[in-house]
Every structure is written in C-alpha cells, then in structure tokens.
Kinemage of the C-alpha trace (Angstrom):
@kinemage 1
@onewidth
@group {chain A} dominant
@subgroup {mainchain}
@vectorlist {calphas} color= white
{ca met a 1} P -4.573 1.094 -14.129
{ca lys a 2} L -7.644 3.176 -14.366
{ca tyr a 3} L -7.794 5.163 -17.615
{ca arg a 4} L -4.907 3.311 -19.113
{ca val a 5} L -5.089 1.945 -22.601
{ca leu a 6} L -4.355 -1.906 -22.220
{ca phe a 7} L -3.988 -4.865 -24.642
{ca ala a 8} L -6.229 -7.690 -23.855
{ca pro a 9} L -8.508 -10.454 -25.365
{ca phe a 10} L -12.106 -9.127 -25.999
{ca pro a 11} L -14.913 -11.601 -26.926
{ca phe a 12} L -17.293 -11.065 -29.832
{ca gly a 13} L -21.086 -11.233 -29.474
{ca asn a 14} L -21.237 -14.986 -29.691
{ca leu a 15} L -18.660 -15.249 -26.831
{ca lys a 16} L -16.976 -18.063 -28.732
{ca thr a 17} L -14.538 -15.875 -30.601
{ca arg a 18} L -12.149 -13.414 -29.179
{ca lys a 19} L -9.684 -10.955 -30.562
{ca phe a 20} L -6.685 -9.252 -28.822
{ca arg a 21} L -7.248 -5.570 -29.012
{ca pro a 22} L -6.740 -2.278 -27.210
{ca val a 23} L -9.145 -1.579 -24.402
{ca leu a 24} L -9.652 1.178 -21.938
{ca cys a 25} L -9.445 0.262 -18.277
{ca leu a 26} L -12.309 1.988 -16.291
{ca thr a 27} L -11.519 0.743 -12.754
{ca glu a 28} L -8.738 -0.261 -10.537
{ca pro a 29} L -8.533 -3.971 -9.821
{ca gln a 30} L -11.599 -5.282 -7.943
{ca gly a 31} L -12.183 -8.252 -5.728
{ca lys a 32} L -10.425 -11.643 -5.154
{ca his a 33} L -9.509 -12.040 -8.816
{ca lys a 34} L -8.330 -8.447 -9.246
{ca glu a 35} L -10.885 -8.006 -12.146
{ca leu a 36} L -10.852 -4.833 -14.270
{ca leu a 37} L -13.765 -3.219 -16.159
{ca leu a 38} L -12.802 -2.679 -19.705
{ca ala a 39} L -14.177 -0.815 -22.681
{ca tyr a 40} L -13.761 -1.934 -26.285
{ca ile a 41} L -11.593 0.301 -28.613
{ca ser a 42} L -11.848 0.130 -32.417
{ca thr a 43} L -10.519 1.869 -35.458
{ca asn a 44} L -13.854 1.473 -37.137
{ca ile a 45} L -15.060 4.971 -36.256
{ca ala a 46} L -17.840 5.239 -38.823
{ca gly a 47} L -19.469 1.944 -37.924
{ca asn a 48} L -22.440 1.790 -35.598
{ca lys a 49} L -22.019 5.241 -34.086
{ca met a 50} L -23.422 5.507 -30.473
{ca pro a 51} L -23.907 8.670 -28.267
{ca ser a 52} L -21.574 7.032 -25.761
{ca asp a 53} L -18.775 6.524 -28.200
{ca leu a 54} L -15.685 8.735 -27.706
{ca val a 55} L -13.445 9.303 -30.834
{ca ile a 56} L -9.778 9.901 -30.152
{ca trp a 57} L -8.420 11.368 -33.202
{ca lys a 58} L -4.853 10.892 -34.426
{ca asn a 59} L -4.297 14.606 -34.842
{ca asp a 60} L -5.396 15.459 -31.344
{ca lys a 61} L -2.598 16.966 -29.144
{ca asp a 62} L -3.018 14.156 -26.514
{ca phe a 63} L -3.197 11.310 -29.002
{ca ala a 64} L 0.463 10.130 -28.718
{ca met a 65} L 0.150 9.380 -24.959
{ca thr a 66} L -2.684 6.852 -25.610
{ca gly a 67} L -0.287 4.541 -27.408
{ca leu a 68} L -2.825 3.873 -30.167
{ca lys a 69} L -1.633 3.714 -33.675
{ca glu a 70} L -4.670 5.142 -35.602
{ca ser a 71} L -7.643 7.264 -34.790
{ca ser a 72} L -9.921 5.118 -32.634
{ca val a 73} L -13.325 4.992 -30.893
{ca ile a 74} L -13.784 3.978 -27.398
{ca lys a 75} L -17.084 2.087 -27.281
{ca leu a 76} L -18.304 2.746 -23.751
{ca asn a 77} L -21.375 0.653 -24.288
{ca lys a 78} L -19.257 -2.450 -24.900
{ca leu a 79} L -17.873 -3.490 -21.495
{ca leu a 80} L -16.154 -6.484 -20.151
{ca thr a 81} L -14.582 -7.523 -16.891
{ca leu a 82} L -11.313 -9.560 -16.974
{ca pro a 83} L -8.899 -10.554 -14.352
{ca lys a 84} L -5.720 -8.346 -14.330
{ca ala a 85} L -3.776 -11.570 -15.064
{ca met a 86} L -5.260 -11.656 -18.556
{ca ile a 87} L -3.880 -8.267 -19.488
{ca leu a 88} L -1.088 -8.588 -22.118
{ca gly a 89} L 0.312 -5.174 -21.827
{ca gln a 90} L -0.136 -1.444 -21.582
{ca leu a 91} L -0.076 0.808 -24.535
{ca gly a 92} L -0.586 4.250 -22.900
{ca lys a 93} L -3.046 6.372 -20.981
{ca leu a 94} L -5.710 8.959 -21.481
{ca ser a 95} L -5.012 12.657 -20.830
{ca pro a 96} L -6.964 14.572 -18.091
{ca ala a 97} L -9.170 16.207 -20.775
{ca gln a 98} L -9.911 12.765 -22.360
{ca ile a 99} L -10.703 11.334 -19.034
{ca lys a 100} L -13.242 14.076 -18.290
{ca lys a 101} L -14.868 13.204 -21.625
{ca val a 102} L -15.140 9.561 -20.780
{ca gln a 103} L -16.534 10.354 -17.270
{ca ala a 104} L -19.214 12.609 -18.916
{ca lys a 105} L -20.192 9.951 -21.463
{ca leu a 106} L -20.382 7.193 -18.809
{ca lys a 107} L -22.507 9.368 -16.544
{ca lys a 108} L -25.025 9.931 -19.361
{ca leu a 109} L -24.913 6.335 -20.511
{ca leu a 110} L -25.467 4.980 -17.031
{ca asp a 111} L -27.921 7.788 -16.123
{ca leu a 112} L -26.028 8.718 -12.984
C-alpha cells in the first residue's frame, strides 16, 4: 500500500470534523490494527505553501497513474494514522520519480 493514493476520512484541526479525501499512504500496515501513515492531499495548491509540500501537476507525464482528477499538493506536514479497515478505496499510485521526491522531502522535513 506504500506510495498508493487512497481515499479515506481525514480530520480537520478541531478533530471533530472530517472529510473524505485522497491521501498518500507512506507505510505498509503496521501493528495489531494494521495502521497506515497517511499524508493529506489537496487541490488548494496556492494555500499555505510549505517547503515539505509536493505538487503533482495535471500536465505531468506521470499524473494519470495517481488517479487524481486535478493538480494537487501532497501536504507531507499533515499526517495521520488510520487502520487499514477505514480506507475506502485506492485511486492510484505514485511513479518512481514522484516517490523519490516524496522521500527527499520527508527526509528534509524530519531531519533524517
């Protein structure tokens, strides 16, 4: 499931409200509850730009394999763990080039 674009509930900052949206899976299932580490994906590319953001442009040659409908930003600073059972579906996956970009941004974000 790692580096797959999935569809799952993602809570907002107040943790009372959640929205079903695309997310990027960053790990294979972990532990007793088969939890996944997920990153938020948004079509709001211009809003609150962070150095850890990765924009996936619709005109990118690898865009179609993501399953996304519009140019989107993967917000690697907005992470969540959810049990695999809460995943509603798979949209697509990242290309090897996109995976390398995610890995580089995570390494920098987490100071690894």
